[in-house]
C-alpha positions in Angstrom: -1.2 -24.3 -115.7 -3.1 -23.7 -118.8 -6.3 -21.8 -117.8 -6.9 -20.7 -121.6 -6.1 -23.6 -124.1 -6.5 -21.6 -127.2 -8.3 -18.7 -128.9 -10.4 -18.7 -132.1 -11.1 -15.2 -133.5 -10.9 -13.5 -130.1 -13.0 -16.4 -128.3 -10.9 -17.8 -125.5 -11.3 -21.5 -125.0 -10.8 -22.5 -121.5 -9.3 -25.7 -120.1 -12.1 -26.1 -117.6 -14.8 -25.9 -120.3 -13.1 -28.3 -122.6 -12.6 -30.8 -119.9 -16.2 -30.6 -118.8 -17.3 -31.1 -122.3 -15.1 -34.2 -122.5 -16.4 -35.4 -119.3 -20.0 -35.2 -120.6 -19.0 -36.9 -123.8 -17.2 -39.8 -122.1 -20.3 -40.1 -119.7 -22.6 -40.2 -122.7 -20.8 -42.8 -124.7 -20.4 -45.0 -121.5 -23.9 -44.6 -120.3 -25.5 -45.3 -123.7 -23.4 -48.5 -124.0 -24.6 -49.7 -120.4 -28.2 -48.9 -121.4 -27.9 -51.0 -124.6 -26.4 -53.9 -122.7 -29.4 -53.8 -120.2 -31.9 -53.8 -123.0 -33.1 -50.1 -122.5 -34.0 -47.5 -124.8 -31.3 -45.3 -126.3 -33.9 -42.6 -126.9 -34.5 -42.6 -123.0 -30.8 -42.6 -122.7 -30.6 -39.4 -124.6 -33.3 -37.6 -122.7 -31.6 -38.5 -119.3 -28.4 -37.5 -120.5 -29.8 -33.9 -121.5 -31.5 -33.7 -118.2 -28.2 -34.5 -116.4 -26.3 -32.0 -118.4 -28.6 -29.2 -117.6 -29.1 -30.2 -114.0 -25.4 -30.5 -113.7 -24.4 -27.3 -115.0 -27.3 -25.2 -113.6 -27.2 -26.9 -110.2 -23.5 -26.7 -110.1 -23.4 -22.9 -110.8 -26.3 -22.2 -108.3 -24.5 -24.2 -105.6 -21.2 -22.4 -106.2 -22.9 -18.8 -106.0 -24.7 -19.8 -102.8 -21.5 -21.0 -101.1 -19.4 -18.1 -102.8 -21.7 -15.0 -102.5 -18.8 -12.7 -102.8 -18.0 -13.9 -106.3 -21.6 -13.0 -107.4 -21.6 -9.7 -105.8 -18.3 -8.7 -107.3 -19.4 -9.4 -110.8 -22.9 -10.9 -111.1 -23.0 -11.4 -114.8 -19.4 -12.7 -115.0 -20.3 -15.2 -112.1 -23.5 -16.3 -113.7 -22.0 -17.0 -117.2 -18.5 -17.9 -116.5 -17.5 -21.5 -117.2 -15.5 -21.4 -114.0 -17.1 -21.8 -110.4 -19.0 -25.1 -110.3 -19.8 -26.9 -107.2 -20.2 -30.7 -108.1 -22.7 -31.4 -105.5 -25.2 -28.9 -106.6 -25.1 -30.3 -109.8 -25.7 -33.7 -108.7 -28.7 -32.7 -106.8 -30.4 -30.9 -109.4 -29.5 -33.6 -112.0 -31.1 -36.4 -109.8 -34.2 -34.4 -109.6 -34.6 -33.8 -113.3 -33.4 -37.2 -114.3 -35.9 -38.9 -111.9 -38.6 -37.0 -113.6 -37.5 -37.7 -117.2 -37.3 -41.5 -116.2 -40.5 -41.7 -114.4 -42.1 -40.1 -117.7 -40.5 -42.7 -119.8 -42.0 -45.5 -117.6 -38.6 -47.1 -116.8 -37.5 -48.1 -113.3 -35.2 -45.7 -111.6 -32.8 -48.2 -110.4 -32.1 -49.5 -114.0 -31.0 -46.2 -115.3 -29.2 -45.0 -112.0 -27.3 -48.2 -112.0 -26.3 -47.9 -115.6 -25.1 -44.4 -114.9 -22.9 -45.0 -112.0 -19.6 -46.0 -113.8 -20.2 -42.9 -116.1 -20.5 -40.6 -113.1 -17.3 -41.7 -111.6 -15.5 -41.4 -115.0 -16.9 -37.9 -115.7 -16.0 -36.5 -112.2 -12.4 -37.6 -112.7 -12.2 -36.0 -116.1 -13.7 -32.7 -114.9 -11.1 -32.6 -112.2 -8.3 -32.5 -114.8 -9.9 -29.3 -115.9 -9.7 -27.9 -112.3 -6.0 -28.9 -112.3 -5.3 -27.3 -115.6 -7.4 -24.1 -114.8 -6.0 -23.7 -111.3 -9.3 -22.4 -110.3 -8.9 -22.5 -106.6 -9.8 -26.1 -106.0 -6.4 -26.9 -104.8 -5.6 -27.6 -101.2 -3.8 -26.1 -98.2 -0.1 -25.8 -97.8 2.0 -28.8 -98.1 5.6 -29.8 -97.8 5.0 -33.2 -99.5 7.4 -33.9 -102.6 4.3 -33.7 -105.0 3.1 -30.4 -103.6 2.9 -27.7 -106.4 2.1 -24.0 -106.9 -0.4 -22.5 -109.4 1.2 -19.3 -110.4 -0.6 -19.0 -113.7 -4.0 -20.2 -112.4 -7.2 -18.4 -112.5 -6.9 -18.2 -108.8 -3.0 -18.0 -108.6 -0.9 -19.0 -105.8 2.8 -19.2 -105.2 2.6 -21.4 -102.3 3.1 -25.1 -102.3 -0.2 -26.8 -101.7 -2.0 -30.1 -102.3 -2.9 -30.8 -105.8 -6.3 -31.8 -104.7 -7.8 -32.0 -108.3 -5.1 -34.7 -109.0 -6.1 -36.6 -105.8 -9.8 -36.6 -106.8 -9.0 -37.4 -110.5 -7.1 -40.5 -109.5 -9.6 -41.6 -106.8 -12.5 -41.2 -109.2 -10.7 -43.2 -111.9 -10.0 -46.2 -109.4 -13.7 -45.8 -108.4 -14.7 -46.1 -112.1 -12.7 -49.2 -112.6 -14.2 -50.8 -109.4 -17.8 -50.1 -110.6 -17.0 -51.2 -114.2 -15.9 -54.5 -112.7 -18.9 -54.8 -110.4 -21.7 -53.7 -113.0 -22.5 -57.2 -114.0 -22.3 -59.0 -110.6 -24.5 -56.4 -108.9 -27.1 -56.1 -111.8 -29.5 -58.4 -110.1 -29.8 -56.0 -107.2 -31.5 -52.8 -108.1 -29.6 -49.6 -107.0 -26.7 -51.7 -105.4 -24.2 -50.1 -108.1 -25.5 -46.7 -107.8 -25.4 -46.5 -104.0 -21.9 -48.0 -104.1 -20.9 -44.9 -106.0 -22.8 -42.6 -103.6 -21.1 -44.1 -100.7 -17.5 -44.2 -102.0 -17.6 -41.0 -103.9 -19.1 -39.3 -100.8 -16.3 -40.8 -98.8 -13.8 -39.5 -101.1 -15.1 -36.0 -101.2 -15.5 -35.8 -97.3 -11.9 -36.9 -96.9 -10.3 -34.4 -99.5 -12.3 -31.6 -98.0 -10.1 -31.5 -94.9 -7.1 -30.3 -97.0 -9.0 -28.1 -99.3 -9.5 -24.3 -98.9 -13.0 -24.3 -98.8 -15.0 -22.3 -95.8 -16.0 -24.2 -92.8 -19.7 -23.4 -92.2 -20.8 -25.8 -89.4 -18.6 -27.8 -86.9 -15.5 -27.2 -88.9 -16.9 -28.9 -92.0 -17.4 -27.5 -95.4 -20.8 -27.3 -97.3 -19.5 -30.3 -99.5 -18.8 -32.3 -96.5 -22.2 -31.9 -95.2 -23.8 -32.9 -98.5 -21.4 -36.0 -98.6 -22.4 -36.9 -95.1 -26.1 -36.9 -96.1 -25.2 -39.0 -99.3 -23.2 -41.5 -97.3 -25.9 -41.8 -94.7 -28.5 -42.4 -97.3 -26.4 -45.0 -99.1 -25.6 -46.7 -95.7 -29.4 -46.7 -94.8 -30.1 -48.4 -98.1 -27.6 -51.1 -97.7 -29.0 -51.7 -94.1 -32.3 -52.1 -95.4 -31.3 -54.4 -98.1 -29.6 -56.6 -95.6 -32.7 -56.6 -93.4 -34.8 -57.8 -96.3 -32.6 -60.8 -96.9 -34.1 -64.1 -95.4 -32.2 -65.1 -92.2 
C-alpha cells in the first residue's frame, strides 16, 4: 500500500487524490474527443466537465458523511476536507443534477452529452479505484481464502486479515465496461441515451454485485446504501429500454 505517494515541503500527496485527479483528466480528454466527434461545442464540454467535477467531489463527500456519520463526529473538519472518504453514487447524483442544468442552459440535448460521456465515466471510475487500492482506505472486502486475497497492513484503514481486493475487482470490471462502451459508441449513436443507459445498467449491476463482499453497513433488507442506489439506477435503465422497445413499430 502507498497511501502517501510523496511529500513536497511538508505537503503530503495522497495516492487517492492523485488517482482521482488522473481519473478526471482522462475523462476530460476522452469526453472532449467524443463531443468533437459528435460535432458539439468544446466550450460546452468544458462547462459540463467543471460541473461534473464539482458535483462528483461535493456529492461524493456528502454521501460518504451521510452513510458514515461517525467519521464526521470524530473529526468534523478532517472528514470534510480530507481527500479520503468519497461515495461514488453521491457524486454521480449531484453531478447529474449540475450537468443537466448546464446542458439545458447551453441549449443542447441531454442525450447527446450523456451518451458522449458514458465511456469516460466508466474509465474514470476504474482509474479512481486504483487510488482506493493504493490508499487502502477501507473499500476492500470481507475475509477471503482465495489465492489473490490480500491484506492492507499499511493502508489508511489497515487490516492484517486476508480480504477480497474489491477495488481491483471494480477496476477490472470498469475497464472492461469502458472497452464495451467505446466499441458501441458509434453503433448506438442513432438512439438517444442508449449508450448512457447501457452504462447505467451495467455499472449498477457491477456495483450491486461487489457490495455483497464489501464491508459496508447493511441498512435495509441486508442491502447497503450503494446497493439501494444501484437498484434504482438499474430499474431506471431497464424502464428506459422497455419504453424504447415499446416505441418500435411491430
